[in-house]
LUMTORFI-367405 format. One record per residue (C-alpha): x, y, z; residue in three letters; residue number from 1. Coordinates in nm, 4 decimals, decimal comma. Example, Ala and Ser with C-alpha at 12.3 -4.5 7.8 and 13.67 -1.06 7.14 Angstrom:
2
SITE        u        v        w   r   k
SITE   1,2300  -0,4500   0,7800 ALA   1
SITE   1,3670  -0,1060   0,7140 SER   2
END
This chain:
396
SITE        u        v        w   r   k
SITE  -3,0374  -2,3359   0,6206 MET   1
SITE  -2,8084  -2,1093   0,8215 LYS   2
SITE  -2,5329  -2,3604   0,7536 LEU   3
SITE  -2,5928  -2,3318   0,3783 LEU   4
SITE  -2,5715  -1,9538   0,4001 LEU   5
SITE  -2,2561  -1,9806   0,6091 PHE   6
SITE  -2,0861  -2,2112   0,3553 PHE   7
SITE  -2,2093  -1,9872   0,0733 PHE   8
SITE  -2,0505  -1,6812   0,2324 GLN   9
SITE  -1,7253  -1,8678   0,2917 VAL  10
SITE  -1,7280  -1,9960  -0,0669 ALA  11
SITE  -1,7754  -1,6439  -0,1999 CYS  12
SITE  -1,4805  -1,5170   0,0013 ILE  13
SITE  -1,2602  -1,8130  -0,0854 ALA  14
SITE  -1,3294  -1,7763  -0,4568 SER  15
SITE  -1,1677  -1,4340  -0,4509 LEU  16
SITE  -0,8545  -1,5130  -0,2525 ILE  17
SITE  -0,5470  -1,4842  -0,4704 ILE  18
SITE  -0,3183  -1,7849  -0,4483 ALA  19
SITE   0,0072  -1,7001  -0,2742 CYS  20
SITE   0,3235  -1,8937  -0,2030 ASN  21
SITE   0,3557  -2,0170   0,1516 ASN  22
SITE   0,5603  -1,7853   0,3666 THR  23
SITE   0,7763  -1,8984   0,6498 SER  24
SITE   0,6083  -1,9033   0,9868 ASN  25
SITE   0,7275  -1,6710   1,2608 PRO  26
SITE   0,9221  -1,8168   1,5499 PRO  27
SITE   0,7407  -1,9955   1,8281 ILE  28
SITE   0,6195  -1,7577   2,0952 ILE  29
SITE   0,6376  -1,9118   2,4401 SER  30
SITE   0,3723  -1,8365   2,6973 SER  31
SITE   0,4919  -1,6166   2,9782 THR  32
SITE   0,3851  -1,6904   3,3362 PRO  33
SITE   0,0391  -1,5613   3,4131 ASN  34
SITE   0,0732  -1,2641   3,6434 GLN  35
SITE  -0,2936  -1,2736   3,7425 GLU  36
SITE  -0,2859  -1,6029   3,9323 CYS  37
SITE  -0,4290  -1,6064   4,2824 VAL  38
SITE  -0,1560  -1,6340   4,5472 GLN  39
SITE  -0,3604  -1,6958   4,8625 ASN  40
SITE  -0,6857  -1,8708   4,7795 TYR  41
SITE  -0,9906  -1,7818   4,9884 ASN  42
SITE  -1,2889  -2,0137   4,9239 PRO  43
SITE  -1,5309  -1,7437   5,0405 ASN  44
SITE  -1,4059  -1,4765   4,8007 LYS  45
SITE  -1,5775  -1,3910   4,4720 ASP  46
SITE  -1,2947  -1,3879   4,2197 TYR  47
SITE  -1,5187  -1,2522   3,9403 PHE  48
SITE  -1,6643  -0,9264   4,0736 PRO  49
SITE  -1,7306  -0,8038   3,7183 ASN  50
SITE  -1,9955  -1,0238   3,5571 LYS  51
SITE  -2,1328  -1,0449   3,2043 ALA  52
SITE  -2,5038  -1,0046   3,1337 THR  53
SITE  -2,6323  -1,1493   2,8064 ILE  54
SITE  -2,9200  -0,9499   2,6565 ASN  55
SITE  -2,9383  -1,0375   2,2850 TYR  56
SITE  -2,7348  -1,3521   2,2141 ALA  57
SITE  -2,9215  -1,6811   2,2507 ASN  58
SITE  -2,6324  -1,9152   2,1833 GLY  59
SITE  -2,4392  -1,9016   2,5101 PHE  60
SITE  -2,4890  -1,8526   2,8830 THR  61
SITE  -2,2553  -1,8005   3,1780 VAL  62
SITE  -2,3028  -1,9055   3,5390 GLU  63
SITE  -2,0683  -1,7641   3,8021 TYR  64
SITE  -1,9293  -1,9464   4,1044 LYS  65
SITE  -1,6760  -1,8007   4,3496 ASN  66
SITE  -1,3616  -1,9165   4,1676 ASN  67
SITE  -1,4932  -2,0513   3,8363 TYR  68
SITE  -1,7567  -1,9781   3,5727 LYS  69
SITE  -1,9527  -2,2272   3,3641 ILE  70
SITE  -1,9967  -2,1175   3,0027 VAL  71
SITE  -2,2449  -2,3155   2,7928 THR  72
SITE  -2,2686  -2,3033   2,4129 GLY  73
SITE  -2,6283  -2,4050   2,3458 LYS  74
SITE  -2,6732  -2,4021   1,9684 ASN  75
SITE  -2,3331  -2,4475   1,8013 PRO  76
SITE  -2,4719  -2,5212   1,4529 TRP  77
SITE  -2,7956  -2,5843   1,2640 GLN  78
SITE  -3,0002  -2,8689   1,4166 ASP  79
SITE  -2,7245  -2,9425   1,6690 ALA  80
SITE  -2,7967  -3,2333   1,9024 LYS  81
SITE  -2,5240  -3,1335   2,1449 THR  82
SITE  -2,4034  -2,8386   2,3494 SER  83
SITE  -2,0587  -2,7423   2,4749 PHE  84
SITE  -1,9541  -2,6571   2,8268 LYS  85
SITE  -1,6417  -2,4740   2,9400 TYR  86
SITE  -1,5385  -2,4451   3,3026 VAL  87
SITE  -1,3216  -2,1354   3,3387 LEU  88
SITE  -1,1206  -2,1620   3,6595 VAL  89
SITE  -0,9438  -1,8630   3,8111 SER  90
SITE  -0,5690  -1,9242   3,7899 CYS  91
SITE  -0,4235  -2,0352   4,1229 GLY  92
SITE  -0,7522  -2,1681   4,2622 THR  93
SITE  -0,8779  -2,5296   4,2968 PRO  94
SITE  -1,0377  -2,7069   4,0017 THR  95
SITE  -1,3992  -2,8005   4,0750 PRO  96
SITE  -1,4910  -3,1676   4,0682 LYS  97
SITE  -1,7453  -3,3283   3,8382 GLY  98
SITE  -1,6254  -3,1890   3,5042 PHE  99
SITE  -1,4297  -3,3478   3,2215 LYS 100
SITE  -1,0668  -3,2465   3,1905 GLU 101
SITE  -1,1260  -3,1190   2,8361 THR 102
SITE  -1,3740  -2,8660   2,9730 GLN 103
SITE  -1,1376  -2,7092   3,2260 ILE 104
SITE  -0,9657  -2,3889   3,1101 ILE 105
SITE  -0,7560  -2,1707   3,3395 THR 106
SITE  -0,8371  -1,8020   3,3107 VAL 107
SITE  -0,7331  -1,5479   3,2188 PRO 108
SITE  -0,5784  -1,7188   2,9157 VAL 109
SITE  -0,2439  -1,5740   2,8166 ASN 110
SITE  -0,2194  -1,6870   2,4531 THR 111
SITE  -0,4878  -1,7589   2,1928 VAL 112
SITE  -0,5088  -1,8861   1,8357 ALA 113
SITE  -0,8126  -1,7986   1,6240 SER 114
SITE  -0,9431  -2,0077   1,3352 LEU 115
SITE  -1,2022  -1,7515   1,2231 SER 116
SITE  -1,1482  -1,3894   1,1219 THR 117
SITE  -1,4771  -1,2963   1,2907 THR 118
SITE  -1,3122  -1,3420   1,6324 HIS 119
SITE  -1,0280  -1,1002   1,5628 LEU 120
SITE  -1,2249  -0,7745   1,6115 PRO 121
SITE  -1,3142  -0,9011   1,9600 HIS 122
SITE  -0,9470  -0,9191   2,0524 LEU 123
SITE  -0,8862  -0,5750   1,9030 ALA 124
SITE  -1,1768  -0,4118   2,0871 LYS 125
SITE  -1,0681  -0,5702   2,4150 LEU 126
SITE  -0,7042  -0,4693   2,3667 GLY 127
SITE  -0,5910  -0,8328   2,3556 LEU 128
SITE  -0,4221  -0,8632   2,0161 VAL 129
SITE  -0,0895  -0,9065   2,1969 ASP 130
SITE  -0,2245  -1,2448   2,3155 LYS 131
SITE  -0,2845  -1,3674   1,9584 LEU 132
SITE  -0,0259  -1,6160   1,8267 VAL 133
SITE  -0,1939  -1,7734   1,5226 GLY 134
SITE  -0,4735  -1,7339   1,2651 VAL 135
SITE  -0,6112  -1,9614   0,9952 SER 136
SITE  -0,5252  -1,7435   0,6932 ASN 137
SITE  -0,3313  -1,4182   0,7490 PRO 138
SITE  -0,3868  -1,3082   0,3873 LYS 139
SITE  -0,7583  -1,2366   0,4301 ILE 140
SITE  -0,7395  -1,0569   0,7668 VAL 141
SITE  -0,8670  -0,6970   0,7799 ASN 142
SITE  -0,8536  -0,6049   1,1501 THR 143
SITE  -0,5808  -0,3335   1,1528 PRO 144
SITE  -0,4188  -0,4309   1,4830 GLU 145
SITE  -0,3893  -0,7928   1,3683 VAL 146
SITE  -0,2654  -0,6963   1,0209 VAL 147
SITE   0,0110  -0,4938   1,1858 GLU 148
SITE   0,1177  -0,7917   1,3947 LYS 149
SITE   0,1087  -1,0200   1,0885 ILE 150
SITE   0,3358  -0,7796   0,8982 LYS 151
SITE   0,5741  -0,7839   1,1948 ALA 152
SITE   0,5996  -1,1624   1,1601 GLY 153
SITE   0,4424  -1,2329   1,4978 LYS 154
SITE   0,1437  -1,4399   1,3826 ILE 155
SITE   0,1611  -1,8025   1,2646 SER 156
SITE  -0,0460  -1,9300   0,9712 GLU 157
SITE  -0,2478  -2,2327   1,0804 LEU 158
SITE  -0,4506  -2,3241   0,7706 GLY 159
SITE  -0,8240  -2,3300   0,7016 ASN 160
SITE  -0,9956  -2,6697   0,6722 ASN 161
SITE  -0,6685  -2,8589   0,7047 ASN 162
SITE  -0,5496  -2,7043   1,0280 VAL 163
SITE  -0,1800  -2,7462   1,0993 ASN 164
SITE  -0,2131  -2,9312   1,4296 VAL 165
SITE   0,1631  -2,9752   1,4640 GLU 166
SITE   0,2151  -2,6018   1,4395 ARG 167
SITE  -0,0575  -2,5429   1,6971 LEU 168
SITE   0,1056  -2,7894   1,9343 LEU 169
SITE   0,4360  -2,6050   1,8922 GLU 170
SITE   0,2661  -2,2741   1,9705 LEU 171
SITE   0,0774  -2,4421   2,2570 ASN 172
SITE  -0,1766  -2,1608   2,3035 PRO 173
SITE  -0,3868  -2,1542   2,6179 ASP 174
SITE  -0,6966  -2,1411   2,3959 LEU 175
SITE  -0,8018  -2,2049   2,0358 VAL 176
SITE  -1,1210  -2,0368   1,9165 THR 177
SITE  -1,3022  -2,1887   1,6215 THR 178
SITE  -1,6537  -2,2610   1,4894 TYR 179
SITE  -1,8504  -2,5775   1,4213 GLY 180
SITE  -2,0802  -2,6852   1,1396 THR 181
SITE  -2,1799  -3,0331   1,2535 GLY 182
SITE  -1,9927  -3,1895   0,9611 ASN 183
SITE  -1,7238  -3,4284   1,0931 PRO 184
SITE  -1,5443  -3,4094   0,7579 GLN 185
SITE  -1,4743  -3,0371   0,7889 THR 186
SITE  -1,4957  -2,9478   1,1585 ASP 187
SITE  -1,1516  -2,9123   1,3123 ASN 188
SITE  -1,2339  -2,8992   1,6825 TYR 189
SITE  -1,2491  -3,2814   1,7413 PRO 190
SITE  -0,8892  -3,3378   1,6309 LYS 191
SITE  -0,7738  -3,0299   1,8221 LEU 192
SITE  -0,9325  -3,1659   2,1403 LEU 193
SITE  -0,7813  -3,5063   2,0678 GLU 194
SITE  -0,4408  -3,3385   2,0437 ALA 195
SITE  -0,4901  -3,2037   2,3959 GLY 196
SITE  -0,5594  -2,8407   2,3050 LEU 197
SITE  -0,8200  -2,6252   2,4788 LYS 198
SITE  -1,0863  -2,5338   2,2232 VAL 199
SITE  -1,3865  -2,2976   2,2396 ALA 200
SITE  -1,6554  -2,2945   1,9707 ILE 201
SITE  -1,7929  -1,9527   1,8794 ASN 202
SITE  -2,1387  -1,9823   1,7215 ALA 203
SITE  -2,2159  -1,6183   1,6532 GLU 204
SITE  -2,3245  -1,7016   1,2978 TYR 205
SITE  -2,6244  -1,8885   1,4399 MET 206
SITE  -2,7747  -1,5739   1,5957 GLU 207
SITE  -3,0741  -1,4245   1,4131 ASN 208
SITE  -3,0250  -1,0607   1,5170 THR 209
SITE  -2,7370  -0,8211   1,4437 PRO 210
SITE  -2,6932  -0,7332   1,8120 LEU 211
SITE  -2,7074  -1,1015   1,9050 GLY 212
SITE  -2,4118  -1,1675   1,6763 ARG 213
SITE  -2,2211  -0,8698   1,8051 SER 214
SITE  -2,2742  -0,9659   2,1696 GLU 215
SITE  -2,0453  -1,2679   2,1250 TRP 216
SITE  -1,7745  -1,0159   2,2106 LEU 217
SITE  -1,8690  -1,1040   2,5690 LYS 218
SITE  -1,8095  -1,4747   2,4992 PHE 219
SITE  -1,4504  -1,3983   2,4043 THR 220
SITE  -1,4118  -1,1644   2,7022 ALA 221
SITE  -1,5045  -1,4435   2,9469 LEU 222
SITE  -1,1809  -1,6307   2,8749 PHE 223
SITE  -0,9710  -1,3222   2,9528 PHE 224
SITE  -1,1696  -1,1966   3,2553 ASN 225
SITE  -1,2511  -0,8843   3,0559 GLN 226
SITE  -1,6226  -0,8752   3,1328 GLU 227
SITE  -1,6211  -0,5158   3,2557 GLU 228
SITE  -1,4569  -0,3860   2,9384 LYS 229
SITE  -1,6804  -0,5956   2,7128 ALA 230
SITE  -1,9920  -0,4686   2,8903 GLU 231
SITE  -1,8907  -0,1062   2,8312 LYS 232
SITE  -1,7981  -0,1641   2,4663 ILE 233
SITE  -2,1110  -0,3573   2,3782 PHE 234
SITE  -2,3341  -0,1198   2,5716 SER 235
SITE  -2,2147   0,1625   2,3473 GLN 236
SITE  -2,2626  -0,0457   2,0312 ILE 237
SITE  -2,6158  -0,1379   2,1391 SER 238
SITE  -2,6964   0,2218   2,2303 LYS 239
SITE  -2,5713   0,3461   1,8931 ASN 240
SITE  -2,7704   0,0797   1,7089 TYR 241
SITE  -3,0943   0,1534   1,8935 GLN 242
SITE  -3,0601   0,5286   1,8433 GLU 243
SITE  -2,9984   0,4871   1,4712 ILE 244
SITE  -3,2847   0,2379   1,4342 ALA 245
SITE  -3,5210   0,4817   1,6090 ALA 246
SITE  -3,4824   0,7211   1,3154 LYS 247
SITE  -3,6842   0,4904   1,0891 THR 248
SITE  -3,9741   0,4174   1,3268 LYS 249
SITE  -4,1995   0,6770   1,1656 ALA 250
SITE  -4,1127   0,5753   0,8076 ILE 251
SITE  -4,4274   0,4611   0,6265 LYS 252
SITE  -4,2937   0,4123   0,2751 LYS 253
SITE  -4,0571   0,1190   0,3075 ARG 254
SITE  -3,8730   0,0136  -0,0080 PRO 255
SITE  -3,8781  -0,3523  -0,1060 LYS 256
SITE  -3,5372  -0,5197  -0,1073 VAL 257
SITE  -3,3961  -0,8550  -0,2152 PHE 258
SITE  -3,0506  -0,9966  -0,1514 THR 259
SITE  -2,8035  -1,2567  -0,2731 GLY 260
SITE  -2,7485  -1,3879  -0,6250 PHE 261
SITE  -2,7623  -1,7021  -0,8355 ASN 262
SITE  -2,4676  -1,9244  -0,7358 PHE 263
SITE  -2,4170  -2,2427  -0,9387 LYS 264
SITE  -2,7885  -2,2677  -1,0104 GLY 265
SITE  -2,9082  -2,1880  -0,6589 THR 266
SITE  -3,0132  -1,8571  -0,5047 TRP 267
SITE  -3,0022  -1,8574  -0,1249 TYR 268
SITE  -3,2759  -1,6263  -0,0004 ALA 269
SITE  -3,2820  -1,5263   0,3681 PRO 270
SITE  -3,5759  -1,6249   0,5852 GLY 271
SITE  -3,8120  -1,3728   0,7395 CYS 272
SITE  -3,6633  -1,4305   1,0869 LYS 273
SITE  -3,3012  -1,3962   0,9770 SER 274
SITE  -3,0576  -1,1330   1,0977 TYR 275
SITE  -3,0709  -0,9783   0,7492 ILE 276
SITE  -3,4471  -0,9344   0,7802 ALA 277
SITE  -3,3896  -0,7647   1,1171 GLN 278
SITE  -3,1287  -0,5309   0,9674 TYR 279
SITE  -3,3627  -0,4221   0,6889 LEU 280
SITE  -3,6630  -0,3790   0,9177 ALA 281
SITE  -3,4536  -0,1568   1,1452 ASP 282
SITE  -3,3315   0,0326   0,8377 ALA 283
SITE  -3,6852   0,1185   0,7288 GLY 284
SITE  -3,7053  -0,1323   0,4440 ALA 285
SITE  -3,8899  -0,4558   0,3691 GLU 286
SITE  -3,6968  -0,7700   0,2840 LEU 287
SITE  -3,8616  -0,9891   0,0217 LEU 288
SITE  -3,7928  -1,2955   0,2345 CYS 289
SITE  -3,9180  -1,6503   0,2116 VAL 290
SITE  -4,0739  -1,8560   0,4894 ASP 291
SITE  -4,0782  -1,7640   0,8552 ASN 292
SITE  -3,7365  -1,9130   0,9336 VAL 293
SITE  -3,4129  -1,7686   1,0643 ASP 294
SITE  -3,1831  -1,9291   0,8083 GLY 295
SITE  -3,1870  -1,9230   0,4291 SER 296
SITE  -3,3898  -2,1038   0,1643 ILE 297
SITE  -3,2451  -2,2316  -0,1650 PRO 298
SITE  -3,4479  -2,1050  -0,4609 LEU 299
SITE  -3,4177  -2,1058  -0,8382 SER 300
SITE  -3,3543  -1,7918  -1,0433 PHE 301
SITE  -3,7128  -1,8065  -1,1652 GLU 302
SITE  -3,8512  -1,8195  -0,8094 ASP 303
SITE  -3,6552  -1,5109  -0,7107 VAL 304
SITE  -3,7435  -1,3201  -1,0253 PHE 305
SITE  -4,1130  -1,3845  -0,9683 GLU 306
SITE  -4,0839  -1,2355  -0,6193 ARG 307
SITE  -3,8331  -0,9568  -0,6808 ALA 308
SITE  -3,8676  -0,8395  -1,0417 ALA 309
SITE  -4,0148  -0,5053  -0,9317 THR 310
SITE  -3,8221  -0,4666  -0,6037 ALA 311
SITE  -3,6680  -0,1255  -0,5344 ASP 312
SITE  -3,3193  -0,2377  -0,4244 TYR 313
SITE  -3,0841  -0,5311  -0,4648 TRP 314
SITE  -2,8187  -0,5863  -0,1953 LEU 315
SITE  -2,5320  -0,8207  -0,1045 ASN 316
SITE  -2,4457  -0,9535  -0,4484 VAL 317
SITE  -2,1309  -1,1358  -0,5629 SER 318
SITE  -1,8155  -0,9946  -0,4066 GLN 319
SITE  -1,6472  -0,9917  -0,7467 SER 320
SITE  -1,9017  -0,7454  -0,8868 TRP 321
SITE  -1,7795  -0,3854  -0,8785 GLN 322
SITE  -2,0123  -0,2360  -1,1438 SER 323
SITE  -2,3479  -0,2946  -1,3150 LEU 324
SITE  -2,1542  -0,4177  -1,6172 LYS 325
SITE  -2,0183  -0,6989  -1,4014 ASP 326
SITE  -2,3748  -0,7897  -1,3046 VAL 327
SITE  -2,5012  -0,8140  -1,6621 ILE 328
SITE  -2,1845  -0,9890  -1,7768 ARG 329
SITE  -2,2455  -1,2606  -1,5193 GLU 330
SITE  -2,6030  -1,3275  -1,6373 ASP 331
SITE  -2,7976  -1,1125  -1,8830 SER 332
SITE  -3,1220  -1,2034  -1,7034 ARG 333
SITE  -3,0154  -0,9858  -1,4099 TYR 334
SITE  -3,0803  -0,6850  -1,6347 GLY 335
SITE  -3,4532  -0,7550  -1,6173 ASP 336
SITE  -3,4739  -0,6672  -1,2469 PHE 337
SITE  -3,6135  -0,3187  -1,1871 GLN 338
SITE  -3,3417  -0,2541  -0,9266 ALA 339
SITE  -3,0774  -0,3029  -1,1960 VAL 340
SITE  -3,2627  -0,0846  -1,4463 LYS 341
SITE  -3,2813   0,1944  -1,1874 LYS 342
SITE  -2,9223   0,1464  -1,0741 GLY 343
SITE  -3,0239   0,0596  -0,7169 ASN 344
SITE  -2,7725  -0,2205  -0,6636 VAL 345
SITE  -2,5508  -0,1978  -0,3543 TYR 346
SITE  -2,2810  -0,4419  -0,2553 ASN 347
SITE  -2,1240  -0,5088   0,0831 ASN 348
SITE  -1,7745  -0,5326  -0,0656 ASN 349
SITE  -1,6443  -0,1783  -0,0147 ALA 350
SITE  -1,3750  -0,3091   0,2200 ARG 351
SITE  -1,2030  -0,5958   0,0392 LEU 352
SITE  -0,8324  -0,6396   0,1002 ASN 353
SITE  -0,5923  -0,7280  -0,1811 GLU 354
SITE  -0,6486  -1,1022  -0,1280 ASN 355
SITE  -1,0285  -1,0889  -0,1216 GLY 356
SITE  -1,0815  -1,0798   0,2537 GLY 357
SITE  -1,4076  -0,8917   0,3120 ASN 358
SITE  -1,4249  -0,6782   0,6262 ASP 359
SITE  -1,8067  -0,6921   0,6140 TYR 360
SITE  -1,7813  -1,0534   0,7360 TRP 361
SITE  -1,5082  -0,9628   0,9872 GLU 362
SITE  -1,5380  -0,6170   1,1396 GLY 363
SITE  -1,8989  -0,5791   1,0295 GLY 364
SITE  -2,0262  -0,8483   1,2641 ILE 365
SITE  -1,8768  -0,6602   1,5594 SER 366
SITE  -2,0047  -0,3219   1,4360 ASN 367
SITE  -2,3742  -0,3686   1,3508 PRO 368
SITE  -2,4428  -0,0012   1,4202 ASP 369
SITE  -2,2193   0,0960   1,1279 VAL 370
SITE  -2,3882  -0,1534   0,8939 ILE 371
SITE  -2,7292  -0,0226   0,9985 LEU 372
SITE  -2,6186   0,3340   0,9324 ALA 373
SITE  -2,5050   0,2262   0,5829 ASP 374
SITE  -2,8420   0,0686   0,5108 LEU 375
SITE  -3,0386   0,3721   0,6273 ILE 376
SITE  -2,8106   0,5926   0,4155 LYS 377
SITE  -2,9014   0,3768   0,1143 ILE 378
SITE  -3,2786   0,3699   0,1691 PHE 379
SITE  -3,3416   0,7003   0,3516 HIS 380
SITE  -3,0358   0,9236   0,3016 PRO 381
SITE  -3,2150   1,2275   0,4444 GLU 382
SITE  -3,2150   1,0628   0,7891 LEU 383
SITE  -2,8339   1,0427   0,8051 LEU 384
SITE  -2,7101   1,3319   0,5889 PRO 385
SITE  -2,3529   1,3219   0,7217 ASN 386
SITE  -2,2948   0,9474   0,7087 HIS 387
SITE  -2,0590   0,8104   0,4430 GLN 388
SITE  -2,1019   0,4493   0,3303 LEU 389
SITE  -1,8441   0,2290   0,5036 PHE 390
SITE  -1,9123  -0,1382   0,4277 PHE 391
SITE  -2,1416  -0,0803   0,1263 TYR 392
SITE  -2,0893   0,0750  -0,2138 GLN 393
SITE  -2,3220   0,1506  -0,5031 LYS 394
SITE  -2,2540  -0,0364  -0,8265 LEU 395
SITE  -2,2438   0,2188  -1,1088 ASN 396
END
């Protein structure tokens, strides 16, 4: 069901993107020689003194050897029957035997192309945007450092589902980061591998906790040997999140909340083990969830109304809704929810760019502490009197 929610989110974003004429791609950027290659290899030396520790994410692991690290992606999509392995070899050192050629990636990589906006904040936080040569759709990007580079004409447009493989081959990045769904009709990584490109699948969307999703920053860092920096950055994010969450521990009156909306006859409701349920529990609220699963469950309007008619708050509605009038205009039945009658409808679309790109699904994944602060401000404003909503806005 996570896959359904993922497609639903993508569909919502795509429905808002304004059609634009294709712009000319920037010139090809050639890779420069890697200055971090080992000159005099010593088989007894540990070439990765700074190591990552994974505390919240369940979807990947890393095992360190002296001159290479083995990164394993364990759960790339819902009900996956496969895993992915990447052998990251320190530049200038011998390639270990026993691995497929497609799995061998020399690190640190010097150029990268990203086929998901959720990976871009990682590069920004790690100070690696200068390594970025291509993105799927520049028009929906929100990460400021990447937007600046796009405006300077230094980022190539690679396409969404129909990835421009020829353009990627011209760019010849050391690494392409993407995601998988398990659907051979839409997944792009098989043809990228077939073309001889090095591809890493980021499965952060499969994590069922906010900090688990955010910790995939360390996955990106592994390919650039930036473990030390990633550890410091994520440690601060985790610390902030835990300190904010602690403010609601003593809260006894927890408002009831429901999320989502009716989309083409189906309402995707998050499971009780989902990352959304974790967010709301940490924010001192109770999600009216369905089933003890970590994905989402498709329900009818009537099913949701029966559960949520008297709920206190309604969150994460259609990105196109900016006011309560938009809600009622979409479906008059929405007006029967108590949350609508009381005006307690909040949307995570406060940071849409002009083409419909929503920073909640980009920068928000990397900044769960800010999202949590927003939620506590909504439900228990007295706990964070100085916080201003960042990703959320109230529909008036």
